[in-house]
Structure formats: structure tokens, C-alpha cells
C-alpha positions as CSV (number, residue, x, y, z in Angstrom):
1,M,113.4,86.4,100.0
2,K,111.4,85.6,97.0
3,V,107.7,84.6,97.1
4,L,105.9,83.2,94.1
5,V,102.2,83.8,93.7
6,L,100.4,81.3,91.5
7,H,97.0,82.1,90.0
8,G,95.2,79.1,88.5
9,V,92.6,78.3,85.9
10,N,90.1,81.1,85.0
11,L,91.6,83.6,87.4
12,N,92.7,85.8,84.5
13,M,89.0,86.6,84.4
14,F,88.8,88.3,87.7
15,G,86.9,91.5,87.3
16,Q,84.6,90.0,84.8
17,R,83.7,86.7,86.5
18,D,81.0,86.4,89.1
19,P,81.5,89.7,91.0
20,K,79.2,88.4,93.8
21,H,81.9,85.9,94.8
22,Y,85.1,87.4,93.4
23,G,84.5,91.2,93.4
24,T,85.4,93.6,90.6
25,K,89.2,93.8,90.9
26,T,91.1,92.5,87.9
27,L,94.0,90.1,88.1
28,A,96.3,93.1,87.3
29,Q,94.9,95.0,90.2
30,I,95.4,92.1,92.5
31,N,98.9,91.7,91.4
32,G,99.4,95.4,91.9
33,A,98.2,95.1,95.5
34,L,100.6,92.2,96.0
35,L,103.5,94.1,94.5
36,A,102.8,97.1,96.8
37,L,102.8,94.8,99.8
38,S,105.9,93.0,98.7
39,Q,107.7,96.4,98.6
40,E,106.5,97.2,102.1
41,L,107.7,93.8,103.3
42,K,111.0,94.2,101.4
43,I,110.7,91.0,99.5
44,R,110.9,89.9,95.9
45,L,107.6,88.9,94.3
46,E,106.8,86.9,91.2
47,T,103.3,86.3,89.9
48,F,102.3,83.6,87.4
49,Q,98.9,82.7,86.0
50,S,98.0,79.8,83.7
51,N,94.9,78.1,82.4
52,F,97.0,75.0,81.6
53,E,97.5,72.5,84.4
54,G,100.8,71.1,83.0
55,E,102.2,74.6,82.7
56,M,101.3,75.3,86.3
57,I,103.0,72.1,87.4
58,E,106.1,72.9,85.5
59,R,106.3,76.3,87.1
60,I,106.1,74.6,90.5
61,H,108.8,72.2,89.6
62,R,111.1,75.1,88.6
63,C,110.9,76.3,92.2
64,L,113.3,73.4,93.1
65,E,116.0,75.0,90.9
66,E,115.3,78.6,91.9
67,D,115.6,80.8,95.0
68,V,111.9,80.6,95.9
69,S,111.3,80.9,99.6
70,A,107.5,80.4,99.7
71,I,104.4,80.1,97.5
72,V,101.0,81.6,97.7
73,I,98.5,79.8,95.4
74,N,94.9,80.3,94.4
75,A,94.5,77.2,92.1
76,G,90.9,78.1,91.2
77,A,88.9,75.0,90.3
78,W,92.0,72.9,90.4
79,T,91.8,73.2,94.2
80,H,89.0,70.6,94.1
81,T,90.2,68.3,91.3
82,S,93.9,68.3,90.6
83,Y,95.8,65.6,92.4
84,A,98.6,66.2,89.9
85,L,98.9,69.8,91.3
86,A,98.8,68.5,94.9
87,D,101.6,66.0,94.0
88,A,103.7,68.8,92.6
89,L,103.3,71.0,95.6
90,A,104.1,68.0,97.9
91,I,107.5,67.8,96.4
92,L,108.4,71.2,97.8
93,S,109.9,71.8,101.3
94,I,108.9,75.5,101.5
95,P,105.8,77.1,102.9
96,V,102.8,77.0,100.6
97,I,99.7,79.0,101.4
98,E,96.4,78.2,99.7
99,V,94.2,81.2,99.2
100,H,90.6,81.8,97.9
101,M,88.8,85.1,97.3
102,S,85.4,83.6,98.2
103,N,84.5,81.5,101.2
104,I,84.6,78.1,99.5
105,H,82.9,76.5,102.5
106,A,79.8,78.6,102.0
107,R,79.4,77.7,98.3
108,E,78.5,74.7,96.2
109,G,79.3,71.3,97.8
110,F,82.1,70.4,95.4
111,R,84.0,73.5,96.5
112,H,84.1,72.4,100.2
113,H,86.9,69.9,99.6
114,S,90.4,70.9,98.7
115,V,92.7,68.2,97.4
116,L,95.6,70.7,98.0
117,S,94.9,71.2,101.7
118,P,96.7,68.0,102.9
119,V,100.0,69.3,101.2
120,V,99.9,73.0,101.9
121,T,101.0,74.8,105.1
122,G,97.7,76.6,105.6
123,S,94.6,78.0,103.9
124,I,92.9,81.4,103.8
125,A,89.5,81.9,102.3
126,G,86.6,84.4,102.1
127,F,88.3,87.8,102.3
128,G,88.4,88.8,98.7
129,V,91.7,90.4,97.6
130,E,92.7,90.5,101.3
131,S,93.0,86.7,101.1
132,Y,96.0,87.1,98.8
133,L,97.5,89.8,101.0
134,L,97.0,87.7,104.2
135,G,98.5,84.8,102.4
136,L,101.6,86.8,101.4
137,R,102.0,88.1,105.0
138,A,101.7,84.5,106.3
139,A,104.2,83.2,103.8
140,V,106.8,85.9,104.7
141,S,106.2,85.3,108.4
142,L,106.7,81.6,108.1
143,V,110.0,82.0,106.2
144,Q,111.3,84.6,108.6
145,N,110.3,82.5,111.7
146,E,112.0,79.5,110.2
147,A,115.2,81.5,109.6
148,I,115.1,82.7,113.3
149,S,114.6,79.2,114.7
150,V,117.4,77.6,112.7
């Protein structure tokens, strides 16, 4: 099983950006925690970050040609604005878990709405780095349960 973790716009700045909401862990540290969990779960993991929306969409499209079983995505600000990203995710027939480090519902009004939520399997928010780890566990569980029920 392979899970793809997608990090969206500005998330390469974790560790430097607004520690009140995002903590002090860097993207490399977050990816390290995900890699450690992937080894524990005995799955393959790929991470990808981009500040370019088209590049992110092209990476999602490539999932159709690859052996990707599920996606965990923190789209950053694209969560609230990118219908193009939502359309790309809607093409997929694999579990997609939306994650956010901060509780987007306790922040500025524009962050309360996700244009991705209607096309993802589920959302996890407000647990810092643990949001990613919970998202990875959820993605793996969904794929495994699907394999059992088939």
C-alpha cells in the first residue's frame, strides 16, 4: 500500500510561520514523523509539497497512473479557494483525508469553509502534527477495510 501526503501552499514554512497556530515543527520534521509511522504501519509513503497550484493538480492527476492507495492532504489556503484542486481530487476513487494543523473552525471566518470537504472522505483539524498522523492512520484503515469487504 502506498499513501501520498500532499502539503499545499506556504506549508514549506512550517516552523517559521505563525507558531501559535502551527507550532514549531518544520515540514521536514512532520515528514519524518509520517515516515516513522509509515514504517510502523508497514506501508510505502511519499510526500510532496508545492506552492504552485497547477503543479499540485498535476501530482494528483498522476495518482491515476500510479499505485497510490490513498491521499492525505493539507492544502493550506487552497482549502478555502481552490475549486480546481477540488475538481482534481474528485476524479480519484481512493480515500482522501483532509488535514489541518490548526482548528480552522476557531479561526478567521474565511477558514471555516473548505471547498475540498465535499470531495474528500473526511477531515481532521486542530491537533497540530498529530492531525497528519491521524490522517495517515485513517487513510490506511480505510484502504485495509475496503480490501477486507471486497
